[in-house]
PyMOL Python script that loads the backbone (N, CA, C, O; Angstrom):
from pymol import cmd

cmd.read_pdbstr("""\
ATOM      1  N   MET A   1       0.851  -1.185   0.000  1.00  0.00           N
ATOM      2  CA  MET A   1       0.000   0.000   0.000  1.00  0.00           C
ATOM      3  C   MET A   1       0.888   1.238   0.000  1.00  0.00           C
ATOM      4  O   MET A   1       1.769   1.368   0.849  1.00  0.00           O
ATOM      5  N   PRO A   2       0.667   2.129  -0.928  1.00  0.00           N
ATOM      6  CA  PRO A   2       1.487   3.346  -0.975  1.00  0.00           C
ATOM      7  C   PRO A   2       1.181   4.255   0.215  1.00  0.00           C
ATOM      8  O   PRO A   2       0.064   4.267   0.732  1.00  0.00           O
ATOM      9  N   ILE A   3       2.160   4.992   0.627  1.00  0.00           N
ATOM     10  CA  ILE A   3       1.995   5.934   1.742  1.00  0.00           C
ATOM     11  C   ILE A   3       1.140   7.108   1.272  1.00  0.00           C
ATOM     12  O   ILE A   3       1.359   7.664   0.196  1.00  0.00           O
ATOM     13  N   GLU A   4       0.172   7.469   2.092  1.00  0.00           N
ATOM     14  CA  GLU A   4      -0.665   8.637   1.810  1.00  0.00           C
ATOM     15  C   GLU A   4      -0.314   9.729   2.804  1.00  0.00           C
ATOM     16  O   GLU A   4      -0.010   9.446   3.963  1.00  0.00           O
ATOM     17  N   VAL A   5      -0.355  10.945   2.366  1.00  0.00           N
ATOM     18  CA  VAL A   5      -0.116  12.084   3.253  1.00  0.00           C
ATOM     19  C   VAL A   5      -1.469  12.690   3.582  1.00  0.00           C
ATOM     20  O   VAL A   5      -2.233  13.054   2.688  1.00  0.00           O
ATOM     21  N   LYS A   6      -1.757  12.794   4.871  1.00  0.00           N
ATOM     22  CA  LYS A   6      -3.015  13.367   5.349  1.00  0.00           C
ATOM     23  C   LYS A   6      -2.693  14.548   6.244  1.00  0.00           C
ATOM     24  O   LYS A   6      -1.602  14.614   6.811  1.00  0.00           O
ATOM     25  N   THR A   7      -3.615  15.474   6.381  1.00  0.00           N
ATOM     26  CA  THR A   7      -3.461  16.612   7.285  1.00  0.00           C
ATOM     27  C   THR A   7      -4.509  16.490   8.374  1.00  0.00           C
ATOM     28  O   THR A   7      -5.694  16.305   8.096  1.00  0.00           O
ATOM     29  N   ILE A   8      -4.063  16.597   9.609  1.00  0.00           N
ATOM     30  CA  ILE A   8      -4.996  16.570  10.736  1.00  0.00           C
ATOM     31  C   ILE A   8      -5.673  17.923  10.802  1.00  0.00           C
ATOM     32  O   ILE A   8      -5.007  18.957  10.863  1.00  0.00           O
ATOM     33  N   GLY A   9      -7.009  17.917  10.789  1.00  0.00           N
ATOM     34  CA  GLY A   9      -7.783  19.157  10.809  1.00  0.00           C
ATOM     35  C   GLY A   9      -7.688  19.893  12.127  1.00  0.00           C
ATOM     36  O   GLY A   9      -7.142  19.378  13.103  1.00  0.00           O
ATOM     37  N   THR A  10      -8.223  21.098  12.148  1.00  0.00           N
ATOM     38  CA  THR A  10      -8.165  21.933  13.347  1.00  0.00           C
ATOM     39  C   THR A  10      -8.908  21.330  14.530  1.00  0.00           C
ATOM     40  O   THR A  10      -8.632  21.667  15.681  1.00  0.00           O
ATOM     41  N   SER A  11      -9.864  20.425  14.240  1.00  0.00           N
ATOM     42  CA  SER A  11     -10.595  19.770  15.342  1.00  0.00           C
ATOM     43  C   SER A  11      -9.902  18.477  15.782  1.00  0.00           C
ATOM     44  O   SER A  11     -10.417  17.757  16.637  1.00  0.00           O
ATOM     45  N   GLY A  12      -8.735  18.180  15.199  1.00  0.00           N
ATOM     46  CA  GLY A  12      -7.982  16.993  15.604  1.00  0.00           C
ATOM     47  C   GLY A  12      -8.386  15.733  14.878  1.00  0.00           C
ATOM     48  O   GLY A  12      -8.020  14.639  15.308  1.00  0.00           O
ATOM     49  N   GLN A  13      -9.132  15.848  13.783  1.00  0.00           N
ATOM     50  CA  GLN A  13      -9.622  14.672  13.059  1.00  0.00           C
ATOM     51  C   GLN A  13      -8.827  14.435  11.792  1.00  0.00           C
ATOM     52  O   GLN A  13      -8.252  15.352  11.206  1.00  0.00           O
ATOM     53  N   ILE A  14      -8.811  13.158  11.384  1.00  0.00           N
ATOM     54  CA  ILE A  14      -8.190  12.758  10.131  1.00  0.00           C
ATOM     55  C   ILE A  14      -9.136  11.775   9.448  1.00  0.00           C
ATOM     56  O   ILE A  14      -9.752  10.946  10.117  1.00  0.00           O
ATOM     57  N   SER A  15      -9.257  11.859   8.140  1.00  0.00           N
ATOM     58  CA  SER A  15     -10.143  10.968   7.402  1.00  0.00           C
ATOM     59  C   SER A  15      -9.344   9.776   6.882  1.00  0.00           C
ATOM     60  O   SER A  15      -8.285   9.941   6.277  1.00  0.00           O
ATOM     61  N   LEU A  16      -9.865   8.574   7.124  1.00  0.00           N
ATOM     62  CA  LEU A  16      -9.214   7.365   6.631  1.00  0.00           C
ATOM     63  C   LEU A  16      -9.868   6.855   5.359  1.00  0.00           C
ATOM     64  O   LEU A  16      -9.368   5.912   4.746  1.00  0.00           O
ATOM     65  N   GLY A  17     -10.968   7.455   4.953  1.00  0.00           N
ATOM     66  CA  GLY A  17     -11.663   7.048   3.745  1.00  0.00           C
ATOM     67  C   GLY A  17     -13.054   6.530   4.036  1.00  0.00           C
ATOM     68  O   GLY A  17     -13.340   6.041   5.129  1.00  0.00           O
ATOM     69  N   LYS A  18     -13.921   6.647   3.030  1.00  0.00           N
ATOM     70  CA  LYS A  18     -15.329   6.252   3.206  1.00  0.00           C
ATOM     71  C   LYS A  18     -15.506   4.775   3.514  1.00  0.00           C
ATOM     72  O   LYS A  18     -16.488   4.391   4.149  1.00  0.00           O
ATOM     73  N   GLN A  19     -14.564   3.934   3.071  1.00  0.00           N
ATOM     74  CA  GLN A  19     -14.710   2.498   3.325  1.00  0.00           C
ATOM     75  C   GLN A  19     -14.654   2.178   4.825  1.00  0.00           C
ATOM     76  O   GLN A  19     -15.055   1.088   5.234  1.00  0.00           O
ATOM     77  N   TYR A  20     -14.171   3.099   5.635  1.00  0.00           N
ATOM     78  CA  TYR A  20     -14.112   2.876   7.079  1.00  0.00           C
ATOM     79  C   TYR A  20     -15.160   3.688   7.833  1.00  0.00           C
ATOM     80  O   TYR A  20     -15.168   3.681   9.064  1.00  0.00           O
ATOM     81  N   ALA A  21     -16.027   4.374   7.136  1.00  0.00           N
ATOM     82  CA  ALA A  21     -17.048   5.207   7.778  1.00  0.00           C
ATOM     83  C   ALA A  21     -17.901   4.364   8.729  1.00  0.00           C
ATOM     84  O   ALA A  21     -18.386   3.296   8.354  1.00  0.00           O
ATOM     85  N   GLY A  22     -18.076   4.840   9.939  1.00  0.00           N
ATOM     86  CA  GLY A  22     -18.917   4.162  10.924  1.00  0.00           C
ATOM     87  C   GLY A  22     -18.241   3.022  11.663  1.00  0.00           C
ATOM     88  O   GLY A  22     -18.831   2.457  12.584  1.00  0.00           O
ATOM     89  N   ARG A  23     -17.027   2.670  11.287  1.00  0.00           N
ATOM     90  CA  ARG A  23     -16.327   1.567  11.957  1.00  0.00           C
ATOM     91  C   ARG A  23     -15.756   2.023  13.294  1.00  0.00           C
ATOM     92  O   ARG A  23     -15.421   3.195  13.466  1.00  0.00           O
ATOM     93  N   THR A  24     -15.648   1.104  14.227  1.00  0.00           N
ATOM     94  CA  THR A  24     -14.996   1.364  15.500  1.00  0.00           C
ATOM     95  C   THR A  24     -13.520   1.014  15.332  1.00  0.00           C
ATOM     96  O   THR A  24     -13.181   0.009  14.707  1.00  0.00           O
ATOM     97  N   VAL A  25     -12.654   1.840  15.887  1.00  0.00           N
ATOM     98  CA  VAL A  25     -11.221   1.580  15.799  1.00  0.00           C
ATOM     99  C   VAL A  25     -10.570   1.755  17.164  1.00  0.00           C
ATOM    100  O   VAL A  25     -11.097   2.444  18.037  1.00  0.00           O
ATOM    101  N   THR A  26      -9.427   1.125  17.329  1.00  0.00           N
ATOM    102  CA  THR A  26      -8.568   1.405  18.471  1.00  0.00           C
ATOM    103  C   THR A  26      -7.415   2.252  17.957  1.00  0.00           C
ATOM    104  O   THR A  26      -6.948   2.061  16.834  1.00  0.00           O
ATOM    105  N   VAL A  27      -6.961   3.178  18.773  1.00  0.00           N
ATOM    106  CA  VAL A  27      -5.832   4.029  18.410  1.00  0.00           C
ATOM    107  C   VAL A  27      -4.791   3.881  19.511  1.00  0.00           C
ATOM    108  O   VAL A  27      -5.037   4.238  20.663  1.00  0.00           O
ATOM    109  N   ASP A  28      -3.633   3.355  19.150  1.00  0.00           N
ATOM    110  CA  ASP A  28      -2.550   3.130  20.107  1.00  0.00           C
ATOM    111  C   ASP A  28      -1.412   4.086  19.764  1.00  0.00           C
ATOM    112  O   ASP A  28      -0.857   4.029  18.666  1.00  0.00           O
ATOM    113  N   GLU A  29      -1.067   4.961  20.700  1.00  0.00           N
ATOM    114  CA  GLU A  29       0.057   5.857  20.464  1.00  0.00           C
ATOM    115  C   GLU A  29       1.324   5.111  20.868  1.00  0.00           C
ATOM    116  O   GLU A  29       1.623   4.976  22.054  1.00  0.00           O
ATOM    117  N   ILE A  30       2.054   4.637  19.889  1.00  0.00           N
ATOM    118  CA  ILE A  30       3.254   3.838  20.118  1.00  0.00           C
ATOM    119  C   ILE A  30       4.367   4.695  20.706  1.00  0.00           C
ATOM    120  O   ILE A  30       5.069   4.274  21.625  1.00  0.00           O
ATOM    121  N   GLU A  31       4.518   5.881  20.176  1.00  0.00           N
ATOM    122  CA  GLU A  31       5.432   6.891  20.712  1.00  0.00           C
ATOM    123  C   GLU A  31       4.875   8.239  20.274  1.00  0.00           C
ATOM    124  O   GLU A  31       3.929   8.285  19.488  1.00  0.00           O
ATOM    125  N   THR A  32       5.426   9.306  20.755  1.00  0.00           N
ATOM    126  CA  THR A  32       4.922  10.634  20.408  1.00  0.00           C
ATOM    127  C   THR A  32       4.881  10.799  18.893  1.00  0.00           C
ATOM    128  O   THR A  32       5.905  10.682  18.220  1.00  0.00           O
ATOM    129  N   GLY A  33       3.701  11.070  18.367  1.00  0.00           N
ATOM    130  CA  GLY A  33       3.535  11.297  16.934  1.00  0.00           C
ATOM    131  C   GLY A  33       3.415  10.040  16.091  1.00  0.00           C
ATOM    132  O   GLY A  33       3.344  10.131  14.866  1.00  0.00           O
ATOM    133  N   VAL A  34       3.391   8.862  16.720  1.00  0.00           N
ATOM    134  CA  VAL A  34       3.255   7.592  15.978  1.00  0.00           C
ATOM    135  C   VAL A  34       2.045   6.850  16.529  1.00  0.00           C
ATOM    136  O   VAL A  34       2.009   6.488  17.705  1.00  0.00           O
ATOM    137  N   TRP A  35       1.049   6.626  15.663  1.00  0.00           N
ATOM    138  CA  TRP A  35      -0.180   5.965  16.079  1.00  0.00           C
ATOM    139  C   TRP A  35      -0.419   4.707  15.259  1.00  0.00           C
ATOM    140  O   TRP A  35      -0.141   4.675  14.060  1.00  0.00           O
ATOM    141  N   MET A  36      -0.929   3.685  15.905  1.00  0.00           N
ATOM    142  CA  MET A  36      -1.370   2.482  15.207  1.00  0.00           C
ATOM    143  C   MET A  36      -2.899   2.450  15.312  1.00  0.00           C
ATOM    144  O   MET A  36      -3.450   2.445  16.413  1.00  0.00           O
ATOM    145  N   VAL A  37      -3.573   2.428  14.171  1.00  0.00           N
ATOM    146  CA  VAL A  37      -5.034   2.432  14.127  1.00  0.00           C
ATOM    147  C   VAL A  37      -5.492   1.074  13.622  1.00  0.00           C
ATOM    148  O   VAL A  37      -5.056   0.630  12.559  1.00  0.00           O
ATOM    149  N   LYS A  38      -6.372   0.405  14.375  1.00  0.00           N
ATOM    150  CA  LYS A  38      -6.888  -0.915  13.990  1.00  0.00           C
ATOM    151  C   LYS A  38      -8.407  -0.920  14.080  1.00  0.00           C
ATOM    152  O   LYS A  38      -8.973  -0.377  15.030  1.00  0.00           O
ATOM    153  N   THR A  39      -9.074  -1.528  13.099  1.00  0.00           N
ATOM    154  CA  THR A  39     -10.519  -1.696  13.222  1.00  0.00           C
ATOM    155  C   THR A  39     -10.772  -2.684  14.357  1.00  0.00           C
ATOM    156  O   THR A  39      -9.963  -3.579  14.602  1.00  0.00           O
ATOM    157  N   ALA A  40     -11.895  -2.516  15.044  1.00  0.00           N
ATOM    158  CA  ALA A  40     -12.159  -3.327  16.227  1.00  0.00           C
ATOM    159  C   ALA A  40     -13.654  -3.522  16.419  1.00  0.00           C
ATOM    160  O   ALA A  40     -14.471  -2.792  15.859  1.00  0.00           O
ATOM    161  N   GLN A  41     -13.989  -4.512  17.213  1.00  0.00           N
ATOM    162  CA  GLN A  41     -15.351  -4.710  17.694  1.00  0.00           C
ATOM    163  C   GLN A  41     -15.282  -4.626  19.207  1.00  0.00           C
ATOM    164  O   GLN A  41     -14.393  -5.212  19.825  1.00  0.00           O
ATOM    165  N   VAL A  42     -16.203  -3.911  19.799  1.00  0.00           N
ATOM    166  CA  VAL A  42     -16.166  -3.666  21.233  1.00  0.00           C
ATOM    167  C   VAL A  42     -17.266  -4.453  21.924  1.00  0.00           C
ATOM    168  O   VAL A  42     -18.404  -4.494  21.455  1.00  0.00           O
ATOM    169  N   ILE A  43     -16.920  -5.075  23.036  1.00  0.00           N
ATOM    170  CA  ILE A  43     -17.893  -5.802  23.856  1.00  0.00           C
ATOM    171  C   ILE A  43     -18.143  -4.964  25.108  1.00  0.00           C
ATOM    172  O   ILE A  43     -17.201  -4.678  25.847  1.00  0.00           O
ATOM    173  N   PRO A  44     -19.387  -4.565  25.362  1.00  0.00           N
ATOM    174  CA  PRO A  44     -19.675  -3.795  26.578  1.00  0.00           C
ATOM    175  C   PRO A  44     -19.290  -4.574  27.833  1.00  0.00           C
ATOM    176  O   PRO A  44     -19.424  -5.797  27.863  1.00  0.00           O
ATOM    177  N   ASP A  45     -18.818  -3.887  28.863  1.00  0.00           N
ATOM    178  CA  ASP A  45     -18.420  -4.535  30.118  1.00  0.00           C
ATOM    179  C   ASP A  45     -19.534  -5.415  30.667  1.00  0.00           C
ATOM    180  O   ASP A  45     -19.268  -6.503  31.178  1.00  0.00           O
ATOM    181  N   SER A  46     -20.777  -4.956  30.566  1.00  0.00           N
ATOM    182  CA  SER A  46     -21.905  -5.699  31.137  1.00  0.00           C
ATOM    183  C   SER A  46     -22.189  -6.997  30.382  1.00  0.00           C
ATOM    184  O   SER A  46     -22.947  -7.835  30.871  1.00  0.00           O
ATOM    185  N   GLU A  47     -21.591  -7.180  29.192  1.00  0.00           N
ATOM    186  CA  GLU A  47     -21.802  -8.406  28.409  1.00  0.00           C
ATOM    187  C   GLU A  47     -20.545  -9.266  28.317  1.00  0.00           C
ATOM    188  O   GLU A  47     -20.556 -10.310  27.666  1.00  0.00           O
ATOM    189  N   MET A  48     -19.470  -8.840  28.958  1.00  0.00           N
ATOM    190  CA  MET A  48     -18.198  -9.565  28.878  1.00  0.00           C
ATOM    191  C   MET A  48     -18.321 -10.984  29.432  1.00  0.00           C
ATOM    192  O   MET A  48     -17.631 -11.884  28.955  1.00  0.00           O
ATOM    193  N   TRP A  49     -19.176 -11.204  30.420  1.00  0.00           N
ATOM    194  CA  TRP A  49     -19.329 -12.528  31.014  1.00  0.00           C
ATOM    195  C   TRP A  49     -19.764 -13.569  29.992  1.00  0.00           C
ATOM    196  O   TRP A  49     -19.495 -14.758  30.161  1.00  0.00           O
ATOM    197  N   MET A  50     -20.442 -13.121  28.922  1.00  0.00           N
ATOM    198  CA  MET A  50     -20.913 -14.068  27.903  1.00  0.00           C
ATOM    199  C   MET A  50     -19.780 -14.581  27.020  1.00  0.00           C
ATOM    200  O   MET A  50     -19.983 -15.516  26.244  1.00  0.00           O
ATOM    201  N   HIS A  51     -18.596 -13.989  27.122  1.00  0.00           N
ATOM    202  CA  HIS A  51     -17.494 -14.336  26.238  1.00  0.00           C
ATOM    203  C   HIS A  51     -16.374 -15.074  26.964  1.00  0.00           C
ATOM    204  O   HIS A  51     -15.236 -15.103  26.496  1.00  0.00           O
ATOM    205  N   THR A  52     -16.704 -15.672  28.116  1.00  0.00           N
ATOM    206  CA  THR A  52     -15.717 -16.453  28.861  1.00  0.00           C
ATOM    207  C   THR A  52     -15.756 -17.904  28.379  1.00  0.00           C
ATOM    208  O   THR A  52     -16.777 -18.351  27.857  1.00  0.00           O
ATOM    209  N   PRO A  53     -14.654 -18.645  28.548  1.00  0.00           N
ATOM    210  CA  PRO A  53     -14.655 -20.065  28.159  1.00  0.00           C
ATOM    211  C   PRO A  53     -15.739 -20.871  28.882  1.00  0.00           C
ATOM    212  O   PRO A  53     -16.330 -21.782  28.303  1.00  0.00           O
ATOM    213  N   GLU A  54     -15.993 -20.534  30.139  1.00  0.00           N
ATOM    214  CA  GLU A  54     -17.013 -21.264  30.907  1.00  0.00           C
ATOM    215  C   GLU A  54     -18.397 -21.063  30.295  1.00  0.00           C
ATOM    216  O   GLU A  54     -19.170 -22.014  30.174  1.00  0.00           O
ATOM    217  N   MET A  55     -18.710 -19.824  29.911  1.00  0.00           N
ATOM    218  CA  MET A  55     -20.020 -19.552  29.329  1.00  0.00           C
ATOM    219  C   MET A  55     -20.135 -20.207  27.963  1.00  0.00           C
ATOM    220  O   MET A  55     -21.201 -20.713  27.611  1.00  0.00           O
ATOM    221  N   ARG A  56     -19.065 -20.207  27.194  1.00  0.00           N
ATOM    222  CA  ARG A  56     -19.079 -20.860  25.881  1.00  0.00           C
ATOM    223  C   ARG A  56     -19.388 -22.346  26.050  1.00  0.00           C
ATOM    224  O   ARG A  56     -20.192 -22.906  25.305  1.00  0.00           O
ATOM    225  N   ALA A  57     -18.747 -22.981  27.029  1.00  0.00           N
ATOM    226  CA  ALA A  57     -18.992 -24.408  27.291  1.00  0.00           C
ATOM    227  C   ALA A  57     -20.441 -24.626  27.729  1.00  0.00           C
ATOM    228  O   ALA A  57     -21.081 -25.590  27.310  1.00  0.00           O
ATOM    229  N   SER A  58     -20.953 -23.728  28.571  1.00  0.00           N
ATOM    230  CA  SER A  58     -22.340 -23.835  29.029  1.00  0.00           C
ATOM    231  C   SER A  58     -23.312 -23.691  27.854  1.00  0.00           C
ATOM    232  O   SER A  58     -24.276 -24.448  27.746  1.00  0.00           O
ATOM    233  N   LEU A  59     -23.057 -22.728  26.986  1.00  0.00           N
ATOM    234  CA  LEU A  59     -23.918 -22.542  25.806  1.00  0.00           C
ATOM    235  C   LEU A  59     -23.839 -23.741  24.866  1.00  0.00           C
ATOM    236  O   LEU A  59     -24.849 -24.151  24.294  1.00  0.00           O
ATOM    237  N   ASP A  60     -22.643 -24.303  24.704  1.00  0.00           N
ATOM    238  CA  ASP A  60     -22.495 -25.500  23.862  1.00  0.00           C
ATOM    239  C   ASP A  60     -23.324 -26.656  24.422  1.00  0.00           C
ATOM    240  O   ASP A  60     -23.985 -27.371  23.669  1.00  0.00           O
ATOM    241  N   ARG A  61     -23.289 -26.838  25.760  1.00  0.00           N
ATOM    242  CA  ARG A  61     -24.092 -27.904  26.391  1.00  0.00           C
ATOM    243  C   ARG A  61     -25.585 -27.645  26.202  1.00  0.00           C
ATOM    244  O   ARG A  61     -26.346 -28.573  25.929  1.00  0.00           O
ATOM    245  N   ALA A  62     -26.005 -26.390  26.347  1.00  0.00           N
ATOM    246  CA  ALA A  62     -27.416 -26.045  26.187  1.00  0.00           C
ATOM    247  C   ALA A  62     -27.878 -26.296  24.750  1.00  0.00           C
ATOM    248  O   ALA A  62     -28.971 -26.819  24.534  1.00  0.00           O
ATOM    249  N   LEU A  63     -27.061 -25.931  23.779  1.00  0.00           N
ATOM    250  CA  LEU A  63     -27.418 -26.171  22.380  1.00  0.00           C
ATOM    251  C   LEU A  63     -27.489 -27.662  22.068  1.00  0.00           C
ATOM    252  O   LEU A  63     -28.380 -28.107  21.344  1.00  0.00           O
ATOM    253  N   GLU A  64     -26.552 -28.430  22.615  1.00  0.00           N
ATOM    254  CA  GLU A  64     -26.565 -29.884  22.416  1.00  0.00           C
ATOM    255  C   GLU A  64     -27.832 -30.491  23.024  1.00  0.00           C
ATOM    256  O   GLU A  64     -28.468 -31.351  22.413  1.00  0.00           O
ATOM    257  N   TRP A  65     -28.195 -30.039  24.231  1.00  0.00           N
ATOM    258  CA  TRP A  65     -29.407 -30.528  24.883  1.00  0.00           C
ATOM    259  C   TRP A  65     -30.640 -30.184  24.044  1.00  0.00           C
ATOM    260  O   TRP A  65     -31.521 -31.021  23.850  1.00  0.00           O
ATOM    261  N   ALA A  66     -30.692 -28.947  23.553  1.00  0.00           N
ATOM    262  CA  ALA A  66     -31.842 -28.496  22.773  1.00  0.00           C
ATOM    263  C   ALA A  66     -31.990 -29.292  21.472  1.00  0.00           C
ATOM    264  O   ALA A  66     -33.107 -29.527  21.013  1.00  0.00           O
ATOM    265  N   GLU A  67     -30.873 -29.705  20.882  1.00  0.00           N
ATOM    266  CA  GLU A  67     -30.939 -30.513  19.665  1.00  0.00           C
ATOM    267  C   GLU A  67     -31.489 -31.910  19.934  1.00  0.00           C
ATOM    268  O   GLU A  67     -32.132 -32.504  19.068  1.00  0.00           O
ATOM    269  N   LYS A  68     -31.238 -32.433  21.129  1.00  0.00           N
ATOM    270  CA  LYS A  68     -31.656 -33.794  21.475  1.00  0.00           C
ATOM    271  C   LYS A  68     -33.047 -33.855  22.103  1.00  0.00           C
ATOM    272  O   LYS A  68     -33.649 -34.927  22.156  1.00  0.00           O
ATOM    273  N   ASN A  69     -33.561 -32.736  22.574  1.00  0.00           N
ATOM    274  CA  ASN A  69     -34.837 -32.706  23.291  1.00  0.00           C
ATOM    275  C   ASN A  69     -35.814 -31.790  22.573  1.00  0.00           C
ATOM    276  O   ASN A  69     -35.608 -30.579  22.489  1.00  0.00           O
ATOM    277  N   LYS A  70     -36.871 -32.385  22.061  1.00  0.00           N
ATOM    278  CA  LYS A  70     -37.876 -31.593  21.353  1.00  0.00           C
ATOM    279  C   LYS A  70     -38.691 -30.781  22.346  1.00  0.00           C
ATOM    280  O   LYS A  70     -38.895 -31.212  23.482  1.00  0.00           O
ATOM    281  N   PRO A  71     -39.162 -29.606  21.927  1.00  0.00           N
ATOM    282  CA  PRO A  71     -39.999 -28.794  22.817  1.00  0.00           C
ATOM    283  C   PRO A  71     -41.325 -29.503  23.111  1.00  0.00           C
ATOM    284  O   PRO A  71     -41.863 -30.218  22.265  1.00  0.00           O
ATOM    285  N   SER A  72     -41.831 -29.294  24.305  1.00  0.00           N
ATOM    286  CA  SER A  72     -43.136 -29.851  24.659  1.00  0.00           C
ATOM    287  C   SER A  72     -43.945 -28.768  25.374  1.00  0.00           C
ATOM    288  O   SER A  72     -43.392 -27.800  25.895  1.00  0.00           O
ATOM    289  N   GLU A  73     -45.250 -28.951  25.386  1.00  0.00           N
ATOM    290  CA  GLU A  73     -46.123 -27.974  26.020  1.00  0.00           C
ATOM    291  C   GLU A  73     -45.960 -28.038  27.529  1.00  0.00           C
ATOM    292  O   GLU A  73     -45.890 -29.124  28.104  1.00  0.00           O
ATOM    293  N   SER A  74     -45.900 -26.879  28.172  1.00  0.00           N
ATOM    294  CA  SER A  74     -45.726 -26.811  29.621  1.00  0.00           C
ATOM    295  C   SER A  74     -47.064 -26.926  30.329  1.00  0.00           C
ATOM    296  O   SER A  74     -48.081 -26.424  29.850  1.00  0.00           O
ATOM    297  N   ASP A  75     -47.049 -27.595  31.476  1.00  0.00           N
ATOM    298  CA  ASP A  75     -48.210 -27.647  32.359  1.00  0.00           C
ATOM    299  C   ASP A  75     -48.001 -26.550  33.394  1.00  0.00           C
ATOM    300  O   ASP A  75     -47.311 -26.750  34.394  1.00  0.00           O
ATOM    301  N   LEU A  76     -48.604 -25.386  33.146  1.00  0.00           N
ATOM    302  CA  LEU A  76     -48.361 -24.230  33.997  1.00  0.00           C
ATOM    303  C   LEU A  76     -48.873 -24.411  35.417  1.00  0.00           C
ATOM    304  O   LEU A  76     -48.309 -23.844  36.353  1.00  0.00           O
ATOM    305  N   VAL A  77     -49.922 -25.184  35.592  1.00  0.00           N
ATOM    306  CA  VAL A  77     -50.446 -25.435  36.945  1.00  0.00           C
ATOM    307  C   VAL A  77     -49.420 -26.237  37.740  1.00  0.00           C
ATOM    308  O   VAL A  77     -49.101 -25.888  38.876  1.00  0.00           O
ATOM    309  N   ALA A  78     -48.904 -27.312  37.141  1.00  0.00           N
ATOM    310  CA  ALA A  78     -47.898 -28.132  37.816  1.00  0.00           C
ATOM    311  C   ALA A  78     -46.623 -27.328  38.074  1.00  0.00           C
ATOM    312  O   ALA A  78     -46.004 -27.463  39.129  1.00  0.00           O
ATOM    313  N   LEU A  79     -46.240 -26.504  37.121  1.00  0.00           N
ATOM    314  CA  LEU A  79     -45.049 -25.677  37.287  1.00  0.00           C
ATOM    315  C   LEU A  79     -45.241 -24.698  38.444  1.00  0.00           C
ATOM    316  O   LEU A  79     -44.323 -24.489  39.237  1.00  0.00           O
ATOM    317  N   GLY A  80     -46.423 -24.099  38.546  1.00  0.00           N
ATOM    318  CA  GLY A  80     -46.720 -23.183  39.650  1.00  0.00           C
ATOM    319  C   GLY A  80     -46.634 -23.885  40.988  1.00  0.00           C
ATOM    320  O   GLY A  80     -46.139 -23.301  41.952  1.00  0.00           O
ATOM    321  N   LYS A  81     -47.105 -25.134  41.079  1.00  0.00           N
ATOM    322  CA  LYS A  81     -47.034 -25.910  42.326  1.00  0.00           C
ATOM    323  C   LYS A  81     -45.583 -26.185  42.692  1.00  0.00           C
ATOM    324  O   LYS A  81     -45.211 -26.092  43.862  1.00  0.00           O
ATOM    325  N   GLN A  82     -44.752 -26.524  41.695  1.00  0.00           N
ATOM    326  CA  GLN A  82     -43.344 -26.785  41.953  1.00  0.00           C
ATOM    327  C   GLN A  82     -42.648 -25.530  42.479  1.00  0.00           C
ATOM    328  O   GLN A  82     -41.827 -25.601  43.393  1.00  0.00           O
ATOM    329  N   ILE A  83     -42.982 -24.395  41.899  1.00  0.00           N
ATOM    330  CA  ILE A  83     -42.350 -23.136  42.335  1.00  0.00           C
ATOM    331  C   ILE A  83     -42.744 -22.821  43.756  1.00  0.00           C
ATOM    332  O   ILE A  83     -41.903 -22.408  44.555  1.00  0.00           O
ATOM    333  N   ARG A  84     -44.025 -23.011  44.093  1.00  0.00           N
ATOM    334  CA  ARG A  84     -44.494 -22.721  45.451  1.00  0.00           C
ATOM    335  C   ARG A  84     -43.850 -23.661  46.476  1.00  0.00           C
ATOM    336  O   ARG A  84     -43.637 -23.269  47.624  1.00  0.00           O
ATOM    337  N   LYS A  85     -43.539 -24.895  46.069  1.00  0.00           N
ATOM    338  CA  LYS A  85     -42.894 -25.861  46.975  1.00  0.00           C
ATOM    339  C   LYS A  85     -41.397 -25.590  47.092  1.00  0.00           C
ATOM    340  O   LYS A  85     -40.733 -26.137  47.972  1.00  0.00           O
ATOM    341  N   GLY A  86     -40.862 -24.741  46.201  1.00  0.00           N
ATOM    342  CA  GLY A  86     -39.442 -24.426  46.259  1.00  0.00           C
ATOM    343  C   GLY A  86     -38.567 -25.402  45.507  1.00  0.00           C
ATOM    344  O   GLY A  86     -37.374 -25.515  45.792  1.00  0.00           O
ATOM    345  N   LYS A  87     -39.145 -26.111  44.546  1.00  0.00           N
ATOM    346  CA  LYS A  87     -38.353 -27.086  43.777  1.00  0.00           C
ATOM    347  C   LYS A  87     -37.817 -26.443  42.538  1.00  0.00           C
ATOM    348  O   LYS A  87     -37.125 -27.093  41.755  1.00  0.00           O
TER     349      LYS A  87
END
""", "prot")
cmd.dss("prot")
cmd.show_as("cartoon", "prot")
cmd.util.cbc("prot")
cmd.orient("prot")
C-alpha cells in the first residue's frame, strides 16, 4: 500500500476514507507522533461474562441438549405448584 499524506484538521480529526465510515477503531500511540489504528469490535463490560470459556462451554451444552430434546407444552399449573414448593 502506498503511503498517503493526510493533514490533521483543526478539530484533531483525520479521514481514513469512506470504506471505514462508521467503523470502530482502536488508536494506540506507540510513541509521540506515531499511532497504530486498527478496526475493532467492542464488547460492553456488562456483556463480557458471555465471552468467557465457561459460558461458551455452558452454551455448547445447552445447544446440544436443545438438539436432542424436542420442545413440549408446559403444564403451567404443575409448574406453579413446583415453584411454590421451592423445587
